N, C-alpha and C positions, 0 to 999 in steps of 0.2 A: 815642588819636586815634581817631572814629567814622565810618563810612563809613552815610550812609543812602542806601538804592536805591528809583527810584522808576521805573521803564523802561530806556532807556535812558539815561537821566541820572542822577545821585547828589550830595549834599550829604558834602563831607569837614570833618568836623568836627577843627580844631584846640583843644586846651582846653591852659592853665599853670592852674592855681585856680581863681580866678572870672574869669578871663581867656576870651574863646572868639571863633576866628575861624570862620567857613563861607565854604569856598571851592566853584565850579561844577565837576563833571564828568561826562565824557559819553563813551561809548564809539563809539571810532572803526574804522575799518577798515584792514589794511594793515597793514605790521609795528609803527605804536603802536595801539594799542589799546585805549589810556583816555590820555584828556585829564584833565588839571586846571589850570585858570587861578585865580590868586592878583590880586588888584589891587593892586600892585603901587606906583603912581603917591600922591604923597606917604607911604610906607608909615611913617617915621616919625612923622609927624605924627597920622596917624588912628589907629595905634595906640602911643601911647606906653610901655606897654609891654615890648614886642618891637620898640624902637626898637635899630637897628644887629645885628639878628640875623636881616633876612628871609634872607640867605644860610643857615643854619642851620635855619629853620622851612621852607625850600622841602626842605632835604636829608632833614629829618623827614619831611615831607607825602611825598613823593616815597616812600623807602624804605619807609613803613608802607604807603601803595596798592600797590606790589607785594608787602609781606607779606602782607596781607590779601586782595589780590584777583587777584596775577598774579604767583604764584610763578614764577620761571624770567624773568623780566622784566627791564629794568634801567629806570629813571628819569632819563631826560635831561633838562635844566634849563636853562631861558635866564630869567635870573635879569631882565635888564633888561625883558622883558615879562612876568614874571610866568607861563608855560605850562611845566606840565611836562607831558613827553610820557611816557607809559609804552610801553617798545620791546621787543619782543622782541626774545631771544637774550642778556641778562645773564644770570651764573649765580648773582650772589651780591646784586644787586638796587642795588649801589652807584649813585650817584647820577654823572653825567657831567656835562661842565660843557657 
């Protein structure tokens, strides 16, 4: 996974072999320092190679954003909306529900 920065925004690139997903991210204020939006509507239909693995991919994206850009933070994941909030206060980067 790579992160492409441009100002207060970024693209998060998730790859598996020849398959690629790009998600929007932005810097936030307050205890949430980064937000990543993953479009989850019709996930299995739009991404058949990733069908049934939405939560696993959200977890990887959250943990990798923490590892690469926000050490010491945690990823809070809202699977229904596809919103990942990277928040201060996590010791190990593990994703929350």
